[in-house]
C-alpha positions as CSV (number, residue, x, y, z in Angstrom):
1,Q,-22.4,-40.1,24.4
2,P,-25.5,-42.4,22.6
3,G,-23.2,-44.6,20.5
4,R,-22.4,-44.3,17.2
5,A,-25.5,-46.6,16.2
6,A,-27.9,-43.6,17.8
7,E,-25.7,-40.8,16.2
8,H,-26.5,-42.7,12.6
9,Q,-30.4,-42.9,13.1
10,L,-30.2,-39.1,14.5
11,V,-28.6,-37.9,11.6
12,R,-30.7,-39.9,9.2
13,G,-33.9,-37.9,11.1
14,H,-35.1,-40.8,13.2
15,G,-35.2,-39.3,16.3
16,G,-35.1,-36.5,18.5
17,A,-37.0,-33.4,16.9
18,A,-38.6,-36.0,14.1
19,L,-40.2,-38.1,17.3
20,L,-41.7,-34.6,19.0
21,G,-45.0,-35.2,17.5
22,D,-45.7,-38.3,19.2
23,V,-44.7,-36.7,23.0
24,R,-48.5,-36.5,25.0
25,P,-48.4,-34.5,27.9
26,V,-48.7,-36.2,30.9
27,A,-50.6,-33.6,32.7
28,S,-52.7,-30.3,32.0
29,A,-51.1,-27.3,32.1
30,Q,-53.5,-26.4,34.9
31,Q,-52.6,-30.1,36.7
32,W,-49.0,-28.8,36.7
33,I,-49.8,-25.0,37.9
34,E,-51.5,-26.6,40.9
35,V,-48.5,-28.9,41.7
36,R,-46.3,-26.2,41.6
37,S,-48.6,-24.0,44.0
38,R,-48.7,-26.7,46.6
39,L,-44.5,-27.2,46.5
40,D,-44.3,-24.3,48.9
41,Q,-46.5,-25.9,51.2
42,V,-44.6,-29.3,51.6
43,H,-43.2,-28.9,55.2
44,L,-39.3,-28.8,54.9
45,A,-37.5,-29.4,58.6
46,D,-35.0,-27.6,59.7
47,A,-33.0,-30.7,60.4
48,V,-34.0,-31.9,56.7
49,L,-32.6,-28.4,55.1
50,T,-29.8,-28.8,57.4
51,Y,-28.9,-32.0,56.0
52,G,-29.5,-31.1,52.5
53,L,-26.8,-28.0,52.8
54,D,-24.5,-30.6,54.7
55,V,-24.9,-33.0,51.2
56,I,-24.2,-30.1,49.2
57,D,-21.4,-28.7,51.2
58,A,-19.8,-32.1,51.4
59,V,-19.9,-32.6,47.3
60,R,-18.1,-29.3,47.6
61,A,-15.6,-30.2,49.7
62,R,-14.9,-33.2,47.3
63,L,-14.7,-31.2,44.5
64,G,-12.4,-28.9,46.1
65,D,-14.1,-25.8,44.8
66,T,-17.2,-24.1,45.6
67,S,-18.1,-22.5,42.7
68,L,-19.3,-25.4,40.7
69,I,-22.6,-25.4,43.2
70,S,-24.3,-22.0,43.2
71,T,-26.5,-20.9,45.6
72,R,-29.5,-20.9,43.1
73,A,-28.3,-24.8,42.6
74,V,-28.7,-24.8,46.2
75,L,-32.0,-23.6,45.6
76,A,-33.0,-25.5,42.9
77,T,-32.0,-28.8,44.7
78,M,-34.0,-28.1,47.6
79,R,-37.2,-27.2,45.2
80,L,-37.2,-30.3,43.8
81,A,-36.9,-32.4,46.8
82,R,-40.2,-30.5,47.7
83,A,-41.5,-31.6,44.0
84,H,-40.2,-35.1,45.0
85,A,-42.2,-35.1,48.0
86,V,-45.4,-33.7,46.5
87,V,-45.7,-36.1,43.5
88,S,-45.1,-38.9,45.9
89,G,-48.0,-37.8,48.0
90,R,-46.2,-36.8,51.0
91,G,-46.8,-33.6,52.8
92,H,-43.0,-33.3,54.0
93,V,-39.7,-33.8,52.6
94,G,-37.4,-36.6,54.1
95,T,-33.5,-37.4,53.7
96,L,-34.3,-40.0,50.9
97,F,-36.0,-37.5,48.8
98,V,-32.9,-34.8,49.7
99,V,-30.3,-38.1,48.5
100,A,-32.3,-38.9,45.4
101,I,-32.8,-35.4,44.0
102,A,-29.1,-34.7,44.8
103,A,-27.4,-36.9,42.4
104,G,-29.7,-36.1,39.5
105,A,-29.9,-32.4,40.5
106,L,-26.0,-31.7,40.9
107,A,-24.4,-34.1,38.6
108,H,-24.5,-31.9,35.4
109,R,-22.7,-29.1,36.9
110,L,-19.8,-31.4,37.3
111,I,-19.6,-33.3,33.8
112,D,-16.3,-31.5,33.5
113,R,-14.5,-32.8,36.4
114,T,-15.8,-36.5,35.3
115,N,-14.7,-35.9,31.9
116,G,-17.9,-36.2,30.3
117,D,-19.3,-39.0,32.4
118,L,-22.7,-37.8,34.1
119,A,-22.6,-41.5,35.4
120,A,-19.7,-40.9,37.6
121,A,-20.6,-37.2,38.1
122,R,-23.9,-39.1,39.6
123,H,-21.7,-41.3,41.6
124,L,-19.2,-38.5,42.9
125,V,-22.6,-36.9,44.4
126,F,-23.9,-40.1,46.4
127,E,-20.6,-40.8,47.4
128,A,-20.0,-37.7,48.5
129,G,-23.3,-37.3,50.2
130,S,-23.6,-40.6,51.7
131,R,-20.9,-39.6,54.1
132,V,-22.9,-37.0,55.7
133,P,-24.5,-38.2,58.6
134,V,-28.5,-38.6,58.1
135,P,-30.6,-36.7,61.2
136,P,-32.5,-38.6,63.7
137,P,-36.6,-38.4,62.9
138,S,-38.1,-35.7,64.0
């Protein structure tokens, strides 16, 4: 929760939708289309994919519930790892990209398990994933 002062400001019309007019694009639509088209060209080694799936399975095991992280969430997480590689100027996904993305990509799915505490949900993902052995460089 943003806190009482922030909620007061939002109710008074300061922030939220009122600030959308100040938002400026960071890239053109064409630039975003080009970046998206490069995602499938980013190399994802089998060892890194296996590591990513192992991290997700570790989170599922930690929760004791596989239904919270769907196959769609797995696909999105690995696609985000590819996107992270693209914006980082890399042609491949590294294990660090998987770790960097997993907490943010999966935490919102666990919010009910952490009583609404997103930071705790991110920590849960990071903690479970940190127990997964990182594959050796190929």
